C-alpha positions in Angstrom: -4.6 66.4 67.9 -2.5 65.8 71.0 -2.9 69.5 71.9 -6.7 69.3 71.6 -6.8 66.3 74.0 -4.6 68.1 76.5 -6.9 71.2 76.3 -10.0 69.0 76.9 -8.2 67.3 79.8 -7.3 70.6 81.4 -10.8 71.9 80.9 -12.3 68.8 82.6 -9.8 69.1 85.5 -10.7 72.8 86.0 -14.4 72.0 86.5 -15.5 71.9 90.2 -15.7 68.5 91.7 -19.3 67.5 92.7 -20.0 64.8 95.2 -22.5 62.3 94.0 -25.9 62.5 95.6 -28.6 59.9 95.7 -30.3 57.3 97.8 -28.2 54.8 99.7 -29.1 51.1 100.0 -29.9 51.7 103.7 -32.2 54.6 102.8 -34.0 52.5 100.2 -34.5 49.7 102.6 -36.0 52.1 105.2 -38.4 53.5 102.7 -39.3 50.0 101.5 -39.9 48.9 105.1 -42.2 51.8 105.8 -44.2 51.1 102.6 -44.5 47.4 103.7 -45.6 48.5 107.2 -48.3 50.8 106.0 -49.5 48.2 103.5 -49.7 45.6 106.3 -51.9 47.9 108.4 -54.1 48.8 105.5 -54.7 45.2 104.6 -55.6 44.3 108.2 -58.0 47.2 108.4 -59.7 46.9 105.0 -62.2 44.1 106.0 -63.6 46.2 108.9 -64.2 49.2 106.6 -65.7 46.9 103.9 -68.1 45.5 106.4 -68.9 49.1 107.7 -69.8 50.2 104.2 -72.1 47.1 104.0 -73.8 48.1 107.2 -74.1 51.7 105.9 -75.8 50.4 102.7 -78.2 48.3 104.7 -79.2 51.3 107.0 -79.7 53.5 103.9 -81.9 50.9 102.3 -84.0 50.6 105.4 -84.5 54.4 105.7 -87.6 54.4 103.5 -89.5 51.6 105.3 -88.7 52.1 109.1 -91.5 54.6 109.6 -94.3 52.1 109.9 -92.4 49.3 111.5 -92.0 48.2 115.2 -88.6 47.8 116.8 -88.7 44.0 116.4 -89.7 44.3 112.7 -86.8 46.7 112.1 -84.3 44.3 113.9 -85.6 41.4 111.8 -85.4 43.4 108.6 -81.8 44.4 109.4 -80.9 40.8 110.2 -82.3 39.5 106.9 -80.3 42.1 105.0 -77.2 41.6 107.1 -77.3 37.8 106.4 -77.4 38.4 102.6 -74.6 41.1 102.9 -72.3 38.9 105.0 -72.4 41.4 108.0 -71.4 39.7 111.2 -70.2 42.6 113.5 -73.7 43.8 114.5 -77.1 42.3 114.7 -80.6 43.8 114.7 -80.9 43.6 118.5 -77.8 45.8 118.8 -79.3 48.7 116.8 -80.4 51.9 118.5 -84.0 52.7 117.4 -85.5 56.0 118.4 -87.2 59.2 117.2 -85.5 62.4 115.9 -86.6 66.0 116.6 -89.2 65.9 113.8 -90.7 62.6 115.0 -89.3 60.3 112.4 -88.0 56.9 113.3 -84.2 56.7 113.3 -82.0 53.6 113.2 -78.4 53.9 114.4 -75.7 51.3 114.1 -72.8 52.0 116.5 -70.1 49.4 117.1 -66.4 48.8 117.6 -64.0 46.5 115.9 -60.6 45.4 117.3 -58.2 44.1 114.7 -54.9 42.5 115.9 -51.9 43.7 113.9 -48.9 41.8 115.3 -47.8 40.6 118.7 -49.8 42.4 121.3 -50.6 45.4 119.1 -54.2 46.0 117.9 -56.2 48.7 116.2 -59.5 49.8 117.7 -62.0 51.2 115.2 -65.3 52.9 116.1 -68.0 52.9 113.5 -71.4 54.7 113.4 -74.1 55.2 110.8 -77.7 56.2 111.0 -80.8 56.6 108.9 -80.7 60.3 110.0 -77.2 61.0 108.7 -76.7 63.1 105.6 -74.0 61.0 104.0 
């Protein structure tokens, strides 16, 4: 029995020594910090994108009825829909109303949102949607 234990001990000692590999505490803290930083930016930018999708939905809904309306009626229609959709970044008077190549009336909403992140660092986001767009 003692001989068997010595043989196993010799076998284990003859194996090559491998250094342990893995993440250190400092590495894990760095990765965690990066995840928190990205999550902070995403949470700050999310409301602007949510409002953009509301504007896009309003513009799509107006696509069917803008053909027979005047510019003031289009602006008033947008304002009514924006009030019910809690849209505050753009008003009906800010819309660009014109004609496309085929003579159809187009309504374009183009605006910018500046979101402060921290300190004196901000993010500038440009948004644009139109009744003429394919998406």
